[in-house]
N, C-alpha and C positions, 0 to 999 in steps of 0.2 A: 622563525618565519611568522609574519603577521597573519591573523585570521583572514584578512581580505586577500592576501596573496595566496593562501591555501585555497580559498574559495575560487579564485580565478584559475588556479592550476587545475583543480578538479573539473571545473566547467569546460575549460579548454580541451582537456584530455577526452572527456566524453563527447564533446562536439566533434572531435576529430576521429572518434571511434578507436582510440588507443588506450592502453592500460598503463598504469604507473605503480611503483611500489607503495605499500601502505604507509601512510603518514606516521603511524605509531612506531614504525621501525627506525625512523630518523629524527623524530621530534620527541625528546624525553619529556615526560609529563603531559603528553597530548591525551587528554581525558574527555569524557562526555560533555563536561561544561564547555571546554574549548571547542569541541566539535559542533555543539549547538550554536556557538557564536559564529562559527564558520557558516553554518546553514542560514543564520540570520543575515550574514553578509551576502550569501548567494541570493536570498530572497530580495534584498535591496538591489543587487546588480540586475537581476532578471526583471523586476518590475520597472526599473529605470529604463531598460531598453524596450519596454512595451508589453512584456508578458503579464498576464493577469492570474492572480492566485485564485484557484477554484476551490481548494480544500486542503485536506491533509491525508497522508497515507500512513498506515501503521505497518511496521515490519517486525517479523519474528514474534508475532503473537501466538504462533503455533508451537507449543512446547515440545511436540514430537521431533521437530527439526533442530532444536537447540544443540544437542550433542554433535550433530553433523557439521555444524559451523562453529562450534565453540562459543556460542552466544548464550547468555543466561537470562536475558530480559528483553522485552520489546523496545523498539525505538520508533521514531516518527519522522516524517519529512513533509515538505510542501508539495502540492500538486498545481500545475500551471495549465493554461489553456493550450499551450504548444504541444503537450504530450498526452492530452486526454480527448477522447472522442466517443460519441454514441455509436453503437452498432446495432444492426438488425439481427434478431435471433436466428433468422433463416440462413445467415452466413455473411461473413466479412473476410476481407483480405488484410494482411499486415506484412509490411516489409521489414525484415530483420536486419537489413544493411545498417551498419554503424553501431549496432548494439554489441556490447562486449560480453561474450559468453552468456547469451540470453537464456532465461528460464521462464516457465509459465506458472501462474498462480491463480486459481479460481477463488473469488472472494465475495463478500457481502458488503455493500456500501449503504450508508445512510445519508439522506439529504436533510439538512437541518432547517426546520421552519422557525425555530426559536433558538437562541443562544443557550447552551448548557451552562450550568453554574457548578463550581467546585463543591464537592460534597453530595451531589445528587446521587440517589441510588438508581438502579436500572429502570424502575417504574417511572421515576421522574424524567429520566433521560428519554424513555420511550415517548413521553409527552412532548419532547422537543423535535421528534423525528417527523418530517413531512412526507417522506417517501423512502422506500426500500428498493434496492436493485441488486442484481447479481452481475458481477463484472469480472473481467480477466485483466490481471496486471502482468505485463511483460517486464520482468526485472533483469538487471544486468549487474556485472561486477567491474568496477573501475580497477580492481586489483586482481592480478593473475591468479587463476586457479581457485577463485572464490576464497582466498586466504586473507583474513583481515580480523581486526578487533572491532568491537562495537563503535568506538569513536570514528574509526575509518569509514564504517558503513554510513554513519550519519553525515560525515563530511563528503562522502562520495555520492551526494544527492540522494541519499537514502536508498541506493541500489535501484532507483526507479528508471524504467525505460519508457513505458507507455501504459495508459489505462484505457481499456475498451469496455465501455459501460453498456449493459443491457437495458431493457425498458425499465423506467422508473414507475413503481407501483405505489400510488398514493396510500397513505395511512388514513383511512376514513375515521371520522369522529366516533368514539365509542368502541373502536377495535383494538385499542392498545394492549389490553390484556391478552387477546387472542394472538396478536403479533408476538408478544413476549413469550408466550407458551411455545409457539412454533419456532421462534428464533433460538430457543433453548434445546431443540431436538430436531435437527434436520441433517441430511447427508448431501454431499456433492461428490459425484463420480467424474473423474477426469479421464478422457480417453484420447488416444492417438491413433489416427487412421482406423477408427472403429474398434480398437482393442483397448479395454480398460487398463489404465496405467496406475491409478491410485484412487482411493476413496477415503473421504474424511468426514468427521462428525462435528457438529457445531461446538461441542465441548472441547475440541482440540484447540479452539481459538480463545484462550484464556477463559474457559468455561462458557463462552458464547460471545457473539459479536457485541452485544450491549455491554458486557463486562469489559471488552476491549475498548469501547468508546469511553466508559468510565475511567479506565486506566489512562487514556489519552488526556482527558480533562484534568486529571491529577498531575500528569507530567507537565502540561502547559501551565498549570497554576504555580508550579515550582520553578518555572523558567522565565526570568525577567526579560529575556532577549526576544521573545516571540509573543504575539498577541494570542489571546484566548480565541476559541471558536466563535464564529458569528453566524447569525441567521443567513441562509443563502449558501453557505459552504456545504460541501459533502465530505464525508470521512470514509475511507476504505479501511476495513478492519483486519486485513491480513489473510494469508492463504489458509484455506480449509484442508487442503491436501499438502503433500510435500511439494516443494518447488522442483520442477522437472526440466531437464535440458530439452531444448527445441532446435530444429534445423529447417532450412528451406525445403519446401515440397511436402511437409507434413500438414495434415488437417487435424486440429484439436477440437474436441467437443466436450461439453459438460452436461450433466443431468442433475437437476436439483430435486431432492425428495423431501417432502415435509414443509415446503414453502411454496406458495403460489407464484413462483418466479420461473420464467422459461429458461431452458438451457441455451447455451451459445455454441456457435461453430465458427472457427477462425482458421482460414487457410494461410499458411505461412509462405512467403516468397523471399 
């Protein structure tokens, strides 16, 4: 099956809110290189029909959840204007309809004021960041039971459902060192209907969100099918807690400790 056909099949299934068997089960040799060619085809198809690329998302940067899903390294995908929106910290609503086996992930996002370059360390990357935000990604699985291999996840639109972005806090001149320190030592608590469900530390995300960003720059540098990051894009760096199942009628809240970012509240419908 051609990569463009796989791209169309995955997009059609998710748009219909239905699941399909993993591609790796029926396509011998379907590896990450092939999966990223599929995601490149999806990017072309989506931009051709008018969707705008806003940035990239990282998945499986939290090493604590690798054994749960049989994944041993992070991957990434594109983010579009059709699935991302800003929300008010005081409360937002989100419709779960058409998402396949949805889960919730609290994350940190970086807005890029300058394009990162391969080989930059965390301090240099911090100099590229124009703003920092806390957001919630609603992830989903194109594949029943969340059973898949890494190439399937990439070709399955990187398991993305929606991104709900909290307030963007500008990185003022001269504050990069302070941001680096705090980004290396913060917690996020995720609660459902006021009951804590999980708590994670910044170090769970590849030793910190800036390390996750550096990892993404390296992955893109080795991938000829996708463009490097550009100024104006944002990057979501992966879940700080475990990804937890969600259902209509629940209200999920987050509390951020160690960063001057407000927690969020999302009522699911």
